[in-house]
N, C-alpha and C positions, 0 to 999 in steps of 0.2 A: 540609796546612794551612800558610798563610803566617804570617809573623811580624808582619804589618801590624795596627795597631790604629786603628780609625776613631772619630772623635769628632764628634758632632752638637752644635754650640754656636753661639750667636749673642749676644744681649744680655747673658747672664750672664757672659760673658768675651769681650769684643770682640777683634778681631784684634790690635790694638796692645798688649793686656795678656796675651797668651798666652805662657807660657814656652816655650823651645825644648826639646822632648823628642824625642830620636831615636825613630823608629818610629811617631810619631803622625801621622795624616792627618786634617786638620780639614775638616768639611763644615758647610754652613748648617744651621739648625734642621731637624729631621727632619719629614717628612710621611709619610702612609701609603704603604707600598711601599719606602721608602728602606732600611729594615732588611733586608727580604726580598732586595732586589737585591744588597746587599753580602754577604749570607750565601753567595751563589753563588761568591764569591771565596775562601771558607773563611779568613777572617781569624782572628788569634789572639783578638781581642776587639773588641767594639763598645761604645761609651760614649754614652749618651743624656743630654744635659744640657738643651738647649732643643728644643722641638718646636712645630710650627704647630698651630692649632686654628681653630674657627669656620668661616672661609671656605675653608680647606684641610683635607681629611680628615687627622685626627691619626694618629700611629703606632698601629697596631692591636695589641692584646695578643697576638693570634694569631701575628703575624709575629715577635714577640719570643719566644714559645714555640717557634716553628719554628726560630729561631736557636739557642736552647738545646738543642733536640732534635738539632741537627746538630753539637753539640759546640763551639759558639762561646760564649765567655763574654760576658755582657751586663751592663754596669754602668749605674747611674743615679744622678743627683744633682741638687740645686739647684732644678730647675724641673720640666718635664715628666718628666725622668728620675727625680726623686724620687717623683713620683706613681706612675709605672709600676713602679718598684722596690718600693714599698710594697705594690702590688697583686699583684706576681708574685714576691715574696721566697720564698714556699713552693715555687716551681718552679725556683729557682736563680738568679734575677736578683739581682745584688749591689748593694745600696744603700750610698751613702757620704754622710756629713755629717749635720749636726744637722737639716736640713729633712727629709731622709729619715727620721730617727729620730722626728721629731714626727708624721709621717704614719703610720709603721709602728706607733707606740704608740697612735694614735688621738687624740693631743692636738690634731692638726689633721686636717680631713677635707674641706674645701672646695677645689675646684680654683682658685678665685679668689685663694687665698693666694699663689700663685706667678705669677699671670697679669699681664702688662703689655702695653702697646702699644709697638711699636718700629719703627724704620726698616728698610729692606731692606739688602742687602749693600753697595750703592753708598754708603751712609752708615754703614757699619760697625755696622749693627744698633743704632744709638743708641736708648736707651730714652726713651720719651715719657711714662712714668709710673713710679711706685715700687711695688715689690712689697710686699704686705701682710706677708710674712715678714720683709722688711727693716725695715719700720716697727715691727713687734713687737720685733725684736732691738734696735733703736735705743731704743725706749721702755724696754725692760728694762735697758739700759745706763744710761739716765738715772736710773732708780730706784736702781741700784747706786751711782751717783755722788751720791745724795741730792739730785738736782735735782728729782725728782718723788717724791711719796709713793706708796704702793701703790694707794691709791684713785684718785689722779690718773692714774697709769699705766693702770689698768684703764679709766677713763673715756675717756681718749684712744684707747686700743685699740678700744673699742666704737664711738667716733665714726668712726675711720678705716675700720673694718670696714663700716660702713653706707654708705660712699662707693662709687659704681660704680668698678670697677677702673681704667678709663682716667683717672678724676679724682683718683686717689691721688697725692699728691706731698707734699714737705715744706712747701711753701707752703700747701697745703690743710690739712696737719696743724697749722700755726701758726694758721690761721684757726679751726680747731676749738679750739685751746688758748685763744684769746681768749674763746671762749664758755664753756669749761668751767672755766678756772682764774681765780683772782683776779689782779689786775694784777701784783703783785710776782712771783708764781709764773710767770706767763706770760712776763714779761721775763727772769727767770732762765733759763727753759727756752729761750727764743729765743736768748739769748746763748750758751748751751751748745751749741745745735744749729748755730750758725754755724761751729763748729770742724769741719772736714771729717772728722777722724778720729773724731768722735763719731757720725757717720752710718754705721751698720753695714750693709755690703753682704754679707749672709749668703749670698746666691746665689753671689756671686763667691768667697767663702771656700770654700764647698762644692765649687764647680767646680774650684778649685785643688787641693783635697784629693783629688778624683777623679783629676786628672792625676798627682798624686804616686803614687797607687795604681797607675796604669797604668805609670808609670816603673819601679816595683818589679817589676811583672809582666814587663816587657820585659827587665829585667836578670836575672831568675830565674824563667823560666816554670815553672808547676806544672801537674800533671795536673788536668783539669776533671772534676768529678763532677756529672752532670745531676740525679741523684736518682731516686727510684723513682716515675716517672710516664711515661705514654706519650702522645705527641702524637696527637690525634684529627683525622684527615683528613676534615673535615665538608664538606657541600655548600657551605656559606657560604664556607669557606676556599678551596675549589676555584674558586668563581666569582670571588673577589677575586684569587686567584693568577693565573688565566688573564687577567683584565683587566689586571693588572700586566705580564704577559708581552707582551700585545698592545701595550700602551703603550710598553714597552721596545723592541719590534721596530720601531716607527715612529719614524724619526728623519730628519735632513736628508739622510742618504745611504742610507736603507733604505726598503723598501716592505713593507707588511703582507702583500702578495700574492706576494712573491718567494719562490722556493725557497731553502733553505740552500745554501751553497757545498759542492760535492762534490770530493773528491780524485780522482786518476786511477783509483783502484781501486774507486771507489764509483759508483753509478748510481741511476736512478729506483727500482729495487727496494730499494735501501738506505734511501731515504726512506720507502717504504711500510712496510718492516720497523720503522723508527724510530717511525712513526705508530702502528703496531699495538702496539708495546711500550708507548708512552705511554698508549694507551687501556686496555691490560690492567692497567697499574699503577693508573690512576685507578679502574677498575672494582673492583679488589680493595680499594682503600682506601675507596671509597664504600660497599662492603659491610661495612665495619668490620673487615676482616682485619688482624691484627697478627701478624707473623712470630714463631714460637717459636724457641727455640734449635735445635730439630731442623730447622726450615725453613731457618735460616741455615747450619747445617752442611751440609745437602744442596746449597744454592746454592753454597757454597764448593767442595764436592767436584765439582760439575758444572763450575764455572769452571776448577778445576785440571785436570780431565780434558780439557776443551776446549783449554786452553793448553799441555798437556803437562807440567805441574808435578807432580812425584812426591813432594815433601816440602814442609814448611813453609818451609824455608830457600830453596828455589827460588821459592816464592811471594813471599817478602819481597824477594828480589833482583829478581824480575821487576817487582814494583810499584815498587821504587826506581828501576829503569832508566826506567820510563815516567813517573816523577814523580807517582805516585798515592799520596796520603797514606792513613794508616790510617782516618781519618774518612771520606774519600771512598769508599774501598773498602767500608767498612761500609754506607754508604748504598746503594752499588751492589748489594750482596748483599741488602739488605732489599728493594730494588726487584725484584731477580730472583726473590725468594721470592714477591712479589706477582704477578709474571708467571706463575710456576708455578701459583699459586692460581687465577688467572683462566683458565688453560688447562684447568683441570679442569672444563670446562663440561659440562652434561648432554648425553648423546649426541643426544637428541631436538633440542635447540637447535642443535647443530652440523649435524645432518642438514638441518634446515630452512634454515639459513644457506647450506649448499652448494647446495641446490636453488634458492634465491632467486638466488644468484650466477650459476648456470648460466642461469637465465631472463634475467637482466639482460644476459648476454654472448651470448645466442642459442645456447647449447650444448644438446645433448640432455639431457633430464631422466632421470636414472638411478633405478633402484629403490632402496629402502632397503637391500636386500642388497648391491647393487653399491656404494653409497656406503660402507657399512661395510667392504667389501673394500678400498676405496681407503685 
């Protein structure tokens, strides 16, 4: 596992406002598949702050669960990250900040509380509207400063909430105030709101709190505990996963139809074995197979026997020489247990498949007895 920590962030903390934290790699707001792709690099942690929605498929809960099941810490805060962290806290996703607390406690439940419109990366994700959570925090501060009464604060919150999320702004809030408040109260609130530090950017505050949390983790990494649950390899997950892999394979310098590069000691039979292994793993997982401790012990024993390792120390040294982390090795053994499970196919199915293959290749058909002898 690497020590890299990846952060998906956009308008909640634009590029010019991000502190310099060693080890952090910043990405644009996350879309579906972005978390899954980075998990393959085995990072120390992933942090979700901002994410796309509506016209772009959003980060899927399943890919976050996949990351957690692979031993990758996943943090969330401020915006999309706060939503996903509140939904997946029971599975080990770590939420940070007051927005996450509000969603986790049930005080907030609507996605539009954090939703805004914003520009793309070429304009530093500049916000084109104001988040409802920021308006709530600002109105709460106005009440604390005795600029608004409790009733006035609730009335303005209700009016702002009724606005369509792209139309929310402090200018729109003042228009609501002119309708809800008496003249003197409205003027007092408008004067107070003109002070920049009176406008609470709660999303920014929570995003900064998350970066502080990552900085602490970077300086003092701690063991990660996934918790007592098992990732379910469903058909829906497999369909999305394969679609992501196909999309990942197609790029300016690659072709979806090209074969993987082979080393001098590999050949076409190596690719066929890799294809068969992938199919066996998928088959076992689709059947709902989950390796037991005994299955994993057998897989490790088979691996050590094949590689000539006679003790645990030799195994550790061998993995270290090859740069294979403990997390990667564990995944490898789980997959090998799935391979072993898939190969325990009923004899009748195997005999039929052998006969079919012989027909396809024009070879003579053998009797059931002869096939069994093979």
